[in-house]
C-alpha positions as CSV (number, residue, x, y, z in Angstrom):
1,X,-25.1,-58.9,28.9
2,X,-26.0,-56.4,26.1
3,X,-26.5,-53.7,28.6
4,X,-23.1,-54.4,30.1
5,X,-21.4,-54.2,26.7
6,X,-23.1,-51.0,25.9
7,X,-22.1,-49.5,29.2
8,X,-18.5,-50.5,29.0
9,X,-18.4,-49.7,25.3
10,X,-19.3,-46.1,26.0
11,X,-16.6,-45.9,28.7
12,X,-14.1,-47.4,26.3
13,X,-15.0,-44.8,23.6
14,X,-14.6,-42.0,26.1
15,X,-11.2,-43.2,27.1
16,X,-10.1,-43.5,23.5
17,X,-11.3,-39.9,22.8
18,X,-9.4,-38.7,25.9
19,X,-6.2,-40.3,24.8
20,X,-6.5,-38.8,21.3
21,X,-7.2,-35.4,22.7
22,X,-4.2,-35.7,25.1
23,X,-1.9,-36.6,22.2
24,X,-3.2,-33.7,20.1
25,X,-2.6,-31.2,22.8
26,X,0.9,-32.7,23.5
27,X,1.8,-32.4,19.8
28,X,0.7,-28.8,19.7
29,X,2.7,-28.0,22.9
30,X,5.8,-29.6,21.4
31,X,5.3,-27.7,18.1
32,X,5.0,-24.4,19.9
33,X,8.2,-25.1,21.8
34,X,10.0,-26.0,18.6
35,X,8.8,-22.8,16.9
36,X,9.8,-20.7,19.9
37,X,13.2,-22.4,19.8
38,X,13.6,-21.5,16.1
39,X,12.7,-17.8,16.8
40,X,15.1,-17.7,19.8
41,X,18.0,-19.1,17.7
42,X,17.3,-16.6,14.9
43,X,17.2,-13.8,17.4
44,X,20.5,-14.9,19.1
45,X,22.1,-15.3,15.7
46,X,21.2,-11.8,14.6
47,X,18.8,-13.0,12.0
48,X,15.7,-11.6,13.7
49,X,15.3,-8.0,14.5
50,X,15.0,-7.1,18.2
51,X,11.7,-5.3,17.4
52,X,10.0,-8.7,17.1
53,X,7.8,-9.1,20.1
54,X,5.5,-12.1,20.1
55,X,3.3,-11.2,23.1
56,X,-0.3,-11.4,22.1
57,X,-2.6,-8.5,21.3
58,X,-6.1,-8.9,22.8
59,X,-9.4,-7.5,21.6
60,X,-12.4,-7.6,23.9
61,X,-16.0,-6.6,23.2
62,X,-17.8,-5.4,26.3
63,X,-21.1,-5.0,24.7
64,X,-22.0,-6.3,21.2
65,X,-24.8,-3.7,20.9
66,X,-22.5,-0.7,21.4
67,X,-19.4,-0.5,19.3
68,X,-18.1,2.4,21.4
69,X,-17.4,-0.1,24.1
70,X,-14.7,-1.9,22.1
71,X,-11.3,-1.6,23.7
72,X,-7.9,-2.9,22.9
73,X,-5.3,-3.9,25.5
74,X,-1.7,-2.9,24.7
75,X,0.2,-6.1,25.3
76,X,2.9,-5.5,22.7
77,X,6.1,-3.5,22.9
78,X,5.8,0.3,22.3
79,X,7.8,0.7,19.2
80,X,7.9,4.5,19.6
81,X,11.0,3.9,21.8
82,X,12.8,2.6,18.7
83,X,15.2,5.2,17.4
84,X,14.6,5.9,13.7
85,X,16.2,8.6,11.6
86,X,13.6,10.8,10.1
87,X,15.2,12.5,7.0
88,X,12.4,15.1,6.9
89,X,11.0,14.0,3.6
90,X,7.2,14.2,3.5
91,X,5.6,10.9,4.4
92,X,1.9,10.0,4.2
93,X,-0.1,6.9,5.3
94,X,-3.6,6.6,3.9
95,X,-5.8,4.6,6.3
96,X,-8.8,3.3,4.5
97,X,-11.2,0.4,4.0
98,X,-12.0,-2.1,1.3
99,X,-14.3,-0.6,-1.3
100,X,-14.1,2.7,0.5
101,X,-12.5,4.9,-2.1
102,X,-8.9,4.2,-1.1
103,X,-7.7,3.5,-4.6
104,X,-9.0,6.8,-6.0
105,X,-7.4,8.6,-3.0
106,X,-4.1,6.7,-3.6
107,X,-4.3,7.7,-7.3
108,X,-3.6,11.3,-6.2
109,X,-0.1,10.2,-5.4
110,X,0.4,7.3,-7.8
111,X,-0.1,9.8,-10.6
112,X,2.5,12.1,-9.1
113,X,5.9,11.5,-10.8
114,X,7.7,12.8,-7.6
115,X,6.0,10.3,-5.3
116,X,7.2,7.0,-4.0
117,X,3.9,5.1,-3.8
118,X,3.1,1.8,-2.1
119,X,-0.2,0.1,-2.8
120,X,-1.3,-2.0,0.2
121,X,2.1,-3.4,1.2
122,X,0.6,-5.4,4.1
123,X,-1.4,-7.6,1.7
124,X,1.3,-10.3,1.6
125,X,1.8,-10.3,5.3
126,X,-1.9,-10.9,6.1
127,X,-3.1,-12.9,3.1
128,X,0.0,-15.1,2.6
129,X,2.0,-15.2,5.8
130,X,-0.6,-14.9,8.6
131,X,-3.5,-16.6,6.8
132,X,-1.6,-19.3,4.8
133,X,1.5,-19.7,6.9
134,X,4.0,-18.8,4.2
135,X,7.4,-17.6,5.5
136,X,8.8,-14.1,5.2
137,X,11.9,-14.0,2.9
138,X,14.4,-11.1,3.1
139,X,17.0,-9.8,0.7
140,X,19.8,-11.0,2.9
141,X,18.7,-14.6,2.5
142,X,17.0,-14.8,5.9
143,X,13.7,-16.7,6.1
144,X,11.4,-16.0,9.1
145,X,8.4,-18.2,9.9
146,X,5.0,-16.6,9.5
147,X,3.6,-14.8,12.5
148,X,0.2,-15.8,13.9
149,X,-2.8,-13.4,13.7
150,X,-2.2,-12.1,17.3
151,X,1.6,-11.6,16.8
152,X,1.8,-9.6,13.5
153,X,2.0,-6.0,14.7
154,X,5.8,-6.0,15.1
155,X,6.1,-7.1,11.5
156,X,3.6,-4.4,10.4
157,X,5.7,-1.7,12.1
158,X,9.0,-3.0,10.7
159,X,7.6,-3.1,7.1
160,X,6.1,0.4,7.3
161,X,9.1,2.0,8.9
162,X,11.3,0.4,6.2
163,X,9.2,1.7,3.4
164,X,8.8,5.2,4.7
165,X,12.6,5.5,5.3
166,X,13.6,3.8,2.0
167,X,15.4,1.2,4.2
168,X,14.4,-2.0,2.5
169,X,16.8,-4.3,4.3
170,X,14.2,-5.1,6.9
171,X,11.2,-5.3,4.5
172,X,10.4,-8.8,3.3
173,X,10.4,-9.5,-0.4
174,X,6.7,-10.4,-0.5
175,X,5.6,-7.1,1.1
176,X,7.8,-5.1,-1.2
177,X,7.1,-6.7,-4.5
178,X,4.5,-9.5,-4.0
179,X,0.9,-9.3,-3.0
180,X,-0.4,-6.0,-4.4
181,X,3.1,-4.9,-5.4
182,X,2.1,-4.6,-9.1
183,X,-0.3,-1.8,-8.2
184,X,2.4,0.3,-6.7
185,X,4.4,3.0,-8.4
186,X,6.9,2.7,-11.2
187,X,9.9,2.1,-9.0
188,X,8.3,-1.1,-7.6
189,X,7.6,-2.2,-11.2
190,X,11.4,-1.7,-11.9
191,X,12.6,-3.8,-9.0
192,X,10.1,-6.6,-10.0
193,X,11.6,-6.5,-13.5
194,X,15.1,-6.5,-12.0
195,X,14.4,-9.6,-9.9
196,X,13.2,-11.6,-12.9
197,X,15.6,-14.5,-13.4
198,X,17.6,-13.6,-10.3
199,X,15.5,-14.8,-7.4
200,X,18.2,-17.1,-6.1
201,X,21.1,-14.6,-6.5
202,X,21.0,-12.8,-3.2
203,X,24.1,-10.7,-4.0
204,X,22.6,-9.4,-7.2
205,X,19.2,-8.7,-5.6
206,X,20.9,-6.6,-2.8
207,X,23.7,-4.9,-4.7
208,X,21.8,-4.2,-7.9
209,X,18.0,-4.3,-7.5
210,X,17.7,-3.1,-3.9
211,X,20.4,-0.5,-4.4
212,X,18.6,1.0,-7.4
213,X,15.3,1.0,-5.6
214,X,16.8,2.8,-2.6
215,X,18.5,5.4,-4.8
216,X,15.3,6.1,-6.6
217,X,13.2,6.3,-3.4
218,X,15.5,8.8,-1.8
219,X,15.1,11.2,-4.8
220,X,11.3,11.3,-4.4
221,X,9.8,14.3,-2.6
222,X,7.0,12.4,-0.9
223,X,6.6,8.8,0.2
224,X,3.0,7.4,0.4
225,X,1.6,4.1,1.8
226,X,-2.1,3.3,1.0
227,X,-3.4,0.6,3.3
228,X,-6.7,-1.0,4.1
229,X,-5.4,-3.4,6.7
230,X,-3.9,-1.0,9.1
231,X,-5.7,-0.2,12.4
232,X,-5.6,3.5,13.3
233,X,-4.2,2.6,16.7
234,X,-1.1,1.1,15.1
235,X,-0.2,4.5,13.6
236,X,0.6,6.1,17.0
237,X,4.1,4.6,17.1
238,X,4.7,5.6,13.5
239,X,3.6,9.2,14.2
240,X,6.1,9.3,17.1
241,X,8.9,7.8,15.1
242,X,8.4,10.1,12.1
243,X,7.7,13.8,12.8
244,X,7.4,14.3,9.1
245,X,4.6,11.8,8.8
246,X,0.9,12.7,8.2
247,X,-2.2,10.6,8.0
248,X,-5.2,10.7,5.7
249,X,-8.2,8.8,7.1
250,X,-10.6,8.0,4.2
251,X,-14.2,7.6,5.2
252,X,-17.1,6.5,3.0
253,X,-20.8,6.6,4.0
254,X,-21.1,3.3,5.9
255,X,-24.2,2.3,4.0
256,X,-22.4,2.7,0.7
257,X,-19.3,1.0,2.0
258,X,-21.2,-2.1,3.2
259,X,-23.3,-2.1,0.0
260,X,-20.2,-2.1,-2.1
261,X,-18.3,-4.7,0.0
262,X,-21.2,-7.2,-0.2
263,X,-21.8,-6.7,-3.9
264,X,-25.5,-7.2,-3.5
265,X,-26.1,-4.7,-0.8
266,X,-27.1,-7.5,1.5
267,X,-25.0,-8.3,4.5
268,X,-25.8,-10.3,7.7
269,X,-26.2,-8.3,10.9
270,X,-23.1,-9.8,12.6
271,X,-21.0,-8.8,9.6
272,X,-22.4,-5.3,9.7
273,X,-21.6,-5.1,13.4
274,X,-18.0,-6.2,12.7
275,X,-17.5,-3.6,10.0
276,X,-19.1,-0.8,12.1
277,X,-17.0,-1.8,15.1
278,X,-13.8,-1.4,13.2
279,X,-14.9,2.0,11.8
280,X,-15.9,3.2,15.3
281,X,-12.7,2.1,16.9
282,X,-10.6,3.8,14.2
283,X,-12.5,7.0,14.5
284,X,-12.0,7.1,18.3
285,X,-8.3,6.5,17.8
286,X,-8.2,9.2,15.1
287,X,-9.8,11.7,17.4
288,X,-7.4,10.8,20.1
289,X,-4.4,11.1,17.9
290,X,-5.6,14.4,16.4
291,X,-5.4,15.9,19.9
292,X,-1.9,14.4,20.4
293,X,-0.6,15.2,17.0
294,X,-2.4,18.4,15.8
295,X,-2.3,19.3,12.1
296,X,-1.0,15.9,11.1
297,X,-4.2,14.0,10.5
298,X,-6.8,14.7,7.9
299,X,-10.3,13.1,7.6
300,X,-11.2,12.8,3.9
301,X,-14.7,11.8,2.7
302,X,-14.7,9.6,-0.4
303,X,-17.9,11.3,-1.6
304,X,-16.2,14.7,-1.6
305,X,-13.5,13.4,-3.8
306,X,-16.1,11.8,-6.1
307,X,-18.4,14.8,-6.3
308,X,-15.8,17.5,-6.1
309,X,-12.5,15.9,-7.3
310,X,-10.3,18.8,-8.3
311,X,-11.0,21.1,-5.3
312,X,-10.8,18.1,-2.9
313,X,-7.5,17.0,-4.4
314,X,-6.1,20.5,-4.0
315,X,-7.2,20.5,-0.3
316,X,-5.3,17.2,0.2
317,X,-2.1,18.6,-1.3
318,X,-2.6,21.8,0.7
319,X,-2.7,19.7,3.9
320,X,0.7,18.4,2.9
321,X,2.0,21.9,2.1
322,X,2.2,21.0,-1.6
323,X,0.5,22.2,-4.8
324,X,-1.6,19.8,-6.8
325,X,0.6,18.8,-9.8
326,X,-0.9,19.4,-13.3
327,X,-0.5,15.7,-14.3
328,X,-2.4,14.6,-11.2
329,X,-5.3,17.0,-11.8
330,X,-5.6,15.8,-15.4
331,X,-5.4,12.1,-14.4
332,X,-8.1,12.7,-11.8
333,X,-10.3,14.4,-14.3
334,X,-10.0,11.5,-16.7
335,X,-10.7,9.0,-14.0
336,X,-13.9,10.8,-12.7
337,X,-15.4,13.0,-15.4
338,X,-14.3,12.2,-18.9
339,X,-16.8,9.4,-19.5
340,X,-14.4,6.5,-19.7
341,X,-15.1,3.3,-17.8
342,X,-12.6,0.5,-17.0
343,X,-14.6,-2.0,-15.0
344,X,-12.8,-4.2,-12.5
345,X,-12.3,-4.5,-8.7
346,X,-9.2,-2.4,-8.7
347,X,-10.2,0.1,-11.4
348,X,-10.8,3.7,-10.4
349,X,-11.8,5.0,-13.9
350,X,-15.5,5.6,-14.1
351,X,-17.6,7.7,-16.5
352,X,-19.3,9.5,-13.6
353,X,-17.7,9.1,-10.1
354,X,-20.8,10.8,-8.5
355,X,-23.2,8.1,-9.7
356,X,-20.7,5.4,-8.7
357,X,-20.3,6.8,-5.1
358,X,-24.0,7.2,-4.5
359,X,-25.8,4.5,-6.4
360,X,-26.2,2.5,-3.2
361,X,-29.2,4.6,-2.4
362,X,-31.2,2.9,-5.2
363,X,-29.9,-0.7,-4.3
364,X,-29.7,-1.1,-0.6
365,X,-32.6,-3.0,1.1
366,X,-34.4,-0.8,3.7
367,X,-33.8,-3.4,6.5
368,X,-30.0,-3.4,5.8
369,X,-30.0,0.4,5.9
370,X,-31.7,0.5,9.3
371,X,-29.2,-2.1,10.6
372,X,-26.2,0.0,9.3
373,X,-27.6,3.2,10.8
374,X,-28.0,1.4,14.1
375,X,-24.5,-0.1,14.4
376,X,-22.6,2.6,12.4
377,X,-24.1,5.6,14.1
378,X,-20.7,6.9,15.2
379,X,-19.0,6.7,11.7
380,X,-22.1,8.3,10.1
381,X,-22.0,11.2,12.6
382,X,-18.3,11.6,12.3
383,X,-18.6,11.9,8.5
384,X,-21.6,14.2,8.8
385,X,-23.8,11.9,6.7
386,X,-27.6,12.2,6.8
387,X,-29.8,9.6,8.6
388,X,-33.0,8.4,6.9
389,X,-36.2,7.6,8.8
390,X,-38.4,7.0,5.7
391,X,-37.6,4.9,2.7
392,X,-39.2,7.3,0.2
393,X,-36.8,10.1,1.2
394,X,-33.9,7.8,0.5
395,X,-35.2,6.7,-2.9
396,X,-36.5,10.1,-4.0
397,X,-33.5,12.2,-3.0
398,X,-31.6,13.4,-6.1
399,X,-27.9,12.5,-6.4
400,X,-25.7,15.4,-5.2
401,X,-25.1,17.9,-7.9
402,X,-21.5,18.3,-8.9
403,X,-20.2,21.6,-7.8
404,X,-17.2,21.6,-10.1
405,X,-19.0,21.2,-13.4
406,X,-16.9,24.1,-14.7
407,X,-13.5,22.6,-14.4
408,X,-10.4,24.6,-15.1
409,X,-9.6,23.9,-18.8
410,X,-6.0,23.0,-18.0
411,X,-7.2,19.8,-16.3
412,X,-9.9,18.9,-18.9
413,X,-7.7,17.5,-21.7
């Protein structure tokens, strides 16, 4: 009798589990249909731009041991077909990585009074909308549900085209002023102040705050986006849409990058592989795009900016057919050489930028270094970084001597 109860009890438990699973799947299907219905209504009503394409983007890894085998399938609409007016004003996108020297590079333009500078505008999209499901709110009162991780690229394109063209009607409020907005230039600070106390007054936001921002943006001689969440592949459509756009790809020694990202210079092999995979894929796309768009993409090593700040900054501005402004050179000198230190995750002011950029050589465990050299071989070769076969060579090597010790006195104030 007991055996019979046990037998039928197990069957009953399996049936109950099956029913629960069926109900869960049915609920998800209904929810998906509801969401698609909302999107379709918004599209038919003109509330959702036609550029929104919700087809998934796939990422496949053929061989986990070889990051060069990573391929992406293009399953989303080619936005390059979208007609966008390029007013000819210089436009720059800095493609970089977390703890990879992006903020110091961005400072070259944030310190420029003639620059419209955006500090990581995709932060809100990924950290709040995609990750937490918060909606996207626009200045015309429209609210759009958050995209899923595989459907966000149309939003990325719309945000960046809006920022680069000073057309903020299609840029959600969070991407423009929320997230990392406080780290952007003075014009973003002004619109944040303008919005205070008027968040529910759509007419005031559009006719006063947004209008003032657009007028100020159009007066700037260069527009710059610094972003650490933008795949290099996604810039192809932007390069096609904006002939005046140039890219700066900031690389840092992969060993120093991973050491800084982890904080303790210790990172699990799977995380190292993931980081190296993204770097390798971006480098392959950069090389491909450099052939397709010659003279419009620059590879910048963070170590060069840290060791040789003024000459490297001049090279960056020369790439843009501009001259390094005096105030930018002075701010850069103060941030890298004057001996000041403002600690913090987002601070770029250090008493000695050379020591900051290269101190990983003293901290990184030998096992971690070997793993990084294995999986990040392509990024290290691309940046012309040395490989180490013996630990003593790594520890005993002197930090690179600064070559710009005799800085022009006009910057050293």
